[in-house]
N, C-alpha and C positions, 0 to 999 in steps of 0.2 A: 664057880659055875653057877650056883644058885643066885649069888649077888648080881652077876652080869645079866641074868634073865630078868631079874626084878627091875633093874634099871631100864631095860628095853621096854617093858610093859608100862613103866611110868612115863616114858617119852611118848608112847603111843596114845596114852590117855590125855596128855597135855595137847597133842596135835588134834585129837578129836574134839576137845573143848574149843579150841581156836576155830576149827572149821565150822562147828555148830554156831559160834558167835558171828562168824562172817556170813553164813547163810541167813541167819536171823536178821542181820542188818540189811542185807540185800532185799530180803522179803519186805522189810519195813519201808525201804526206799521205793520199791515198786508200788507198794500200796499207797504211799503219799503221792507219787506222780499220777497214779490212776485217779486219785481223788481230785487233783488240781487241774487236769487237762480239760479243755472245753469240749462240749458236746458238738460234734460236727453237724448234726442234724438240726441244731437250734439256730434260727434265722436272726440277723441283726435287725434293729429297729429301722423303719423307713425314714429317709431323709426328707425333710420338709423343703419344698421348692415352690417358686412362683412360675406360672405357665401362662403363655399367651398364644392365641391362634395365629397362624400364618396369614398376613394381610395381602390381599390382591388388589392393586390399583395401578392406574397409569402414572408414569413418572417421566420426567425429562431425561432423555438419553442423549449422550454426547459421544461423538466420534473424535478420538484423539489423533491428531495429525501434527506434523511439524512443518516449519517453513522459516522464512526470513522476512524482516521488515525492509521495505523499499520506499524511497522517496516517491511521493505522488507525481512529481515532475522535476526534471533536472535540465538546466539550460547551460550549455557551454557558450559563454558570451565571447564574441570576437569583435575586433576592431573593424569598422566599415570604411575607414579612411586611414591613410598613412600619416605618420607624424611622430613627434617626440612627446613622451608622457610628461605632463607638468603637475599632475595631482592624482592622488590615490586615496580618497577619503574612506573607502570601505575596506576594513581589514577582515581576516578570517574570523568566522563566528559571528559577524555582524548580522543582525536581523534587519532586512531591508524590505521596503514596500515597492510595489511595481512602479518603475520610473525613477527610482532613487539613483543618484550618481555613484558609479563604481570607479570609473577612471576618466580623467580628462586629458585630451590630446591638444597640443598647441594649435590654435586656430588661425595663426597668422597667414599661412598659405591659402587656406580655404577662404578666409575673409577677403583676401586680395582677389581671388577668382570671383567671388560674389560681387565685389565692387566693379570689376571689369564687365561682368555680364549685365549688371544694372546700367552701366554707361552705354553699352552697345544697344540695349533696348531703348534707352532714352533717346539716343541718336535717331533711331528708326522712327520712333513716335513723333519726333520733331519734324522729320521729313514728310511724314504723312499728315502732320497737322492734327494729331490726336490730342485730346484733353480728357481728364477724368470724367467730364460731364457728357462726352459724346463718344458713341461707339464708332467703329470703322464704317465709313461710307466713301467709296472711291470717288464719287462725284464731288466730294468736298475736299479732296486732296489738292493742294496748290498747283502742282504740275498738271493735273487733269483739268483743273479750272482754267489755267492759262491756255491749254490746248483747245478747250471748248470755246474760249473767247476767240482764238485765232480761227477756229472753224466757223463760228458765227459771222466773223468779218469776211471770210472768204466766200461764204454763201451769199452775203449781201452784195459783195462786189460782183459775183457771178450773175446775180439777178439783174443788176443794173446793166452789165455788159450785154446780157441777153436782150434787154429792151432796146439798147442802142443798136444792136445788130439788126433787130427787126426794122429799125428806122434807117438802116444803111448808114449809120453815123460812123461805126467802126468796122474794121475789116474782120474777115473770118479768122485770121491768124491771131488777132488780139483776143477774140472771143475764146479761141482754143487755149490760149495761154491762161486766161482766167479760170477756165474749167480745170486745167491741170493743177492750178494752185488750190482750187477747191478740193480736188481729190487728195492732194498732198496734206492739206489741213485735216481732212477727215481721217487719213491714215495716222497722222500725228496724234490725233485725239484718241484713237483706238490704242495706239502704242502707249500713251500716257496712262490709260486705264489698266493695261496689262502690267506696266511697271508698278503701278500702285498696288495691284493684287500681289505681285511678287514681293514687294516691300512688306506687305502685311504678313505674308507667309514667313518672311525673314524675322519679323517682329515676334511671331509665335515661336519660332525656333529660339530666338534670344530669350524669350520669357521661359521656355523650357530649360535653357541653360541657367537662368536665374534660379529656378526651382531646384535644379541639381546642385548648384552652388550653395543654396541655403541648406539643403539636406547635408551637404558635406560639412558645413559649419556646425549643424546640429549633431552630426555624427562624431564630432570631436569630443562630445560628452557621451561616454558609453554608459548606458543606464540599465538597471535591472529589468528584465522582461517579465518578471513575476514576483509575487510576494514570497519571501523565503529567507534562507540563510546563505551567507557567502561561505562556501566550502573551501575555495582556493582563490588566491589572487596571484597571477603568474607574472606580473610586471611590476616595476618600481619606477619612481620618478627618475627621468633621464634616459630610460630605455626608448629605443626607436622601434615602432611597430609598423607592420605593413598591413595592407587590407586583407582581412580574413584571419589574421593571427589571433589565437585565443588569449584572452586577458584575464578571465575569471570564470568560476563555476558557481551557479546559484541553484539551490534545491528547495523545493516546497515540501515541508515536513508536517503540514496540517491541511488535510489528513495524510496519513501514511497508508501505503498499500502493503498488504500481507500476502506474499506468494506462498501458497500451501501446496503440498504434494499429497494427493489422495491415492491410496493403492487401488488397483483395478477392482478388487473384490468389494470395495465400499463406495464405488462411484454412484450407485443408486441411492445412497443416503444424502446426497448433496443437492440442494436447490438454491436458486438465486433468492436472496432475501433472508436466508437463514441467519440466526444470531450466532455469534462466535465469541467465546471467552478466551482471551489471550493471557498467557503468563510468559515472563521472560526472566532469565537468571539474574538480570541486573536489579530486579525488584522482587525478591522472594516473598511469596505469600500474597501478592497483589494480583488482581485480575483487571484486564482492560477489555472494553466492549468493542466489537467489530461486527460488520455485516457482509455477507457474501454478495459480491457485485458481479463477478464474471466467472464463468465456467468454460474452460477450453473445449472446443468442439471435438478434439481428438486427443488420444493418449500419447504420451511420449514413448516411442518404441524402445528406447534404450533402458527405460525404467519400468515400463508397463504401469505407468501411473498417470494421473490426471492433474493438470495444473489448475488450481482454483485461486482466485484473487478476492480478498476481502478488504474492506475499508475501515480504518480505525481512526477515530478523532484523536488529535494530539495537540490540543490548545495550549497546554502548559509546556510542551516541548520535551517532556521527560523521555518519551520513546525516541530512539535514534535509528536512522537507516542502517541496516547491516546487522542488527541484533537478531539472534536466533530466538524463535518463538515456538511455543507449544500451544496449539489451538484445540479447544473443545467446541466442536460444531454440533449444535442442537439438532437431533434427529427429527425430521419432519413427521414421520409416521411411526411413532413409538408404540410398541405392544405393551399390554399390562404386565406388571412385574409382581413377583412374590417377595414380600418384605418381612423381615423379622428384626427385633431389636439388635443393635450392634453388640450388646452385652451377651446375647444368646449364642454368639459364634466364638468358639475357642479355636485359636490358630497356634499349632505347635509344629515347629520345624517345617513351616510352609504349608502344612495341611490344615484345612479348616473343617470343623465338625460342629454339629448341633445335636441336641438330645431331644428326640420326639417322645412325648409322654402319651402312653396308651395303657389304659386300665391300671394306673398307678405303677407302671413299669416303664423305664426309659429305654429307648432304642437309639443307640449311637449311629449317626449318619455322617458320612463324609460328603461334604457339599462343595459346590463351586459358587463363588460370590461374584457379584457384578457391581452396579453403581451403588455408591453410598448416598443416601438421601437423609440429611439431618442426622437424627439418632438411630436411623434404621439402615439396613443394608440389604441389597437384593440377593436372593438365592436363585441361581439359574439352573441348578440341578441338585438332586439329593432329597428334596422334600416335595410334598404334594399340597394342593390347595386344601384349606380347612383343617390341616393337621395342627397339633398343638406342640409347642416347643418350650423347654425350660428357659426362662428369660435370663437367669443368672447362674449358670452352672458353677463358675468360679473354681474349676478343677476338682470338685467334690464328687462328680458323677462318673459312672462307668456303664458300659453296656449291660442291659438286663437287670439293672439295680432297681429295687423297689423304692418308691417315693410316695410322699404325701403332698398332694397339690394344695397350696395355700389359697 
């Protein structure tokens, strides 16, 4: 009984010693943690930053709109006379000058018609006695001159008969016969003059037919009506074409027209003569110059938009009709802008912010950006004039952080 009690007391003593050792270790650990923890009231050192004031000045503002490139002129060239195609010197893509041959039609039929018209006119000219040195004068027409000679002879005979009648040498019936002959000669002379006038009118008609025949011969050569490019050739050698049948399409691509669509809300920003900067997907990173030439007088009711036309030079032919274009139209009445360095704007997840420095403390501002001008960017909301912003936050700054301005 005494031995069992002593063993229990020994176990209790050992347990107390272990507990004391554990409490001492815990106390030492707490003391060490307390000694190494930072003081929450102690502030970190300020970050050194460079700061610049918000700049206010006028900039070039641009309205961004879209549209398509269109040929300045397009001609659907048709045959003006019927016939069979014998030559097609212009192929697709050929650059042609105004008057260049596109298609040639056989001239045999039209040449024969011209020859016939020339012969008819020459026949009438011979009848009228016309020469290149003399213009038409009906008194010089041979038939008229013969009738005038007959009239003169009849008048002379009549005057002699009248004298003989006074002398009672001839009878009254003979005198009346001479007077009738005189009147007939006078009528013949008048008729000859009328015939000469009619023949001259026939000559004018024949000459008109000559002009038509010459035009028909010329029309066998179908020519380009303007400087440009052959987009389509619709006939080949051996084809028979009729009058009015389309044979080719020619477009003028220098300059090009740019048809732009301007939303109703931005109509007031457009003026004739404004400069336009064009970009097309075919030439990434390149800009082409254009000028506003025409503004539609009315909006399109189906789109509530205004059609604007600009002209772009295209001497090298790189721009093509039909290309989709994005246009930046320079705003005529641009208001001053607030600008900060582009490096002062941090954009994370689509949200832009700047850090305004006041009394060595930064104020984080959510901002809205506008035009980019060189190394600066416009701030449309979020900052005020004459405020100072950190020029290179580089992800080091946060709201209410103390800084030291360099």
